[in-house]
C-alpha positions as CSV (number, residue, x, y, z in Angstrom):
1,M,40.9,54.9,-1.0
2,Y,39.8,56.6,-4.2
3,S,37.6,59.3,-5.4
4,D,35.5,59.5,-8.6
5,D,37.3,62.5,-9.7
6,D,40.8,61.0,-9.4
7,P,43.0,61.5,-12.4
8,Y,42.9,58.7,-15.2
9,L,39.6,57.1,-13.4
10,A,37.0,58.3,-16.1
11,E,39.2,57.3,-18.9
12,L,39.9,53.9,-17.6
13,R,36.3,53.3,-16.7
14,A,35.1,54.2,-19.9
15,A,37.9,51.7,-21.4
16,C,36.9,48.9,-19.2
17,L,33.4,49.3,-19.6
18,R,33.4,49.0,-23.3
19,F,33.8,45.2,-23.1
20,P,30.8,43.0,-23.4
21,E,29.1,42.2,-20.1
22,A,31.9,44.3,-18.1
23,V,30.9,45.6,-14.8
24,E,32.6,47.9,-12.3
25,V,32.6,46.4,-8.5
26,E,34.2,48.3,-5.8
27,A,36.3,45.8,-3.9
28,W,39.1,46.3,-1.3
29,G,38.4,50.1,-1.4
30,R,39.1,50.2,-5.2
31,P,37.2,50.1,-8.4
32,T,37.6,46.7,-10.1
33,F,36.5,45.7,-13.6
34,R,35.2,42.2,-14.2
35,A,33.9,40.1,-17.0
36,G,31.1,38.3,-15.2
37,K,32.6,37.4,-11.9
38,K,36.2,37.4,-13.0
39,M,38.4,40.4,-12.5
40,F,40.4,41.8,-15.6
41,A,41.4,45.2,-14.3
42,V,41.9,47.3,-11.0
43,F,42.3,51.1,-10.5
44,E,45.5,51.1,-8.5
45,G,46.7,53.7,-6.1
46,N,49.4,53.5,-3.5
47,D,52.3,55.6,-2.1
48,A,54.8,54.6,-4.7
49,H,52.5,54.4,-7.7
50,P,49.5,57.0,-7.0
51,F,47.5,56.1,-10.0
52,G,47.7,53.1,-12.3
53,L,46.1,50.1,-13.8
54,I,46.6,46.5,-12.5
55,F,45.9,44.0,-15.2
56,K,46.6,40.4,-16.2
57,P,49.2,40.3,-19.1
58,D,49.5,37.5,-21.7
59,P,52.2,35.5,-20.1
60,A,54.4,35.7,-23.3
61,D,54.4,39.4,-23.1
62,R,55.2,39.7,-19.3
63,P,59.0,39.7,-19.7
64,A,59.1,42.4,-22.2
65,L,56.7,44.6,-20.4
66,L,58.9,44.2,-17.2
67,Q,61.7,45.9,-19.2
68,D,59.8,49.1,-19.4
69,R,60.0,51.3,-16.3
70,R,56.3,52.2,-16.4
71,F,55.5,48.4,-15.5
72,Y,55.8,46.9,-12.1
73,V,54.8,43.9,-10.1
74,P,51.8,45.0,-7.9
75,A,51.7,43.7,-4.3
76,Y,49.1,41.0,-3.7
77,Y,48.5,40.5,-7.5
78,G,52.0,39.8,-8.7
79,P,52.4,36.3,-7.5
80,S,49.6,35.3,-9.7
81,G,51.1,36.9,-12.9
82,W,49.4,40.4,-12.7
83,L,51.4,43.4,-13.5
84,A,50.6,47.3,-13.1
85,L,51.0,50.2,-15.4
86,D,52.0,53.5,-13.6
87,F,50.0,56.2,-15.1
88,T,52.2,58.9,-13.6
89,A,55.5,57.4,-15.0
90,A,54.8,59.1,-18.5
91,D,52.1,60.3,-20.7
92,V,49.3,57.6,-20.8
93,D,49.0,56.1,-24.2
94,W,45.2,55.1,-24.0
95,A,45.4,53.0,-27.2
96,E,48.2,50.9,-25.4
97,V,45.9,50.6,-22.4
98,S,43.1,49.4,-24.5
99,E,45.4,46.7,-25.8
100,L,46.4,45.6,-22.3
101,L,42.7,45.6,-21.2
102,D,42.0,43.5,-24.3
103,G,44.5,40.9,-23.3
104,S,43.5,40.8,-19.8
105,Y,39.7,40.7,-20.5
106,R,40.2,37.8,-23.1
107,Q,41.9,35.7,-20.4
108,V,39.0,35.7,-18.0
109,A,35.9,36.2,-20.2
110,L,33.6,33.5,-21.2
111,Q,33.3,32.2,-24.7
112,R,29.8,34.2,-25.3
113,M,31.6,37.3,-24.2
114,L,34.5,36.8,-26.6
115,K,32.2,36.1,-29.5
116,A,30.3,39.3,-28.7
117,L,33.7,41.2,-28.6
118,D,34.9,39.7,-31.8
119,A,31.8,40.4,-33.4
120,R,32.2,44.2,-33.1
């Protein structure tokens, strides 16, 4: 369902794996990124949105993000509060992606991982 040379994947992989103890696990035919056993990001691809990022936003930020046409509620993940960013809707702002990943990671990471992140 994906190829290692897909657009955006190398950049997303690098952004996700910079977090302490982050690992990549292929699941459901997609690269997923985890803090320990808990997922914080997924490389998305479907007919409507060929390349994107599924992440868990801070609940307070979710309504504002949904006002932006680049964000949408992904199938399967949406009911649990996750959102997706369509990489093809506009130029990708990797600083913004890093902030979204940071927020998602912080919701699932263990305390030791957060301490390591904050010590950087």
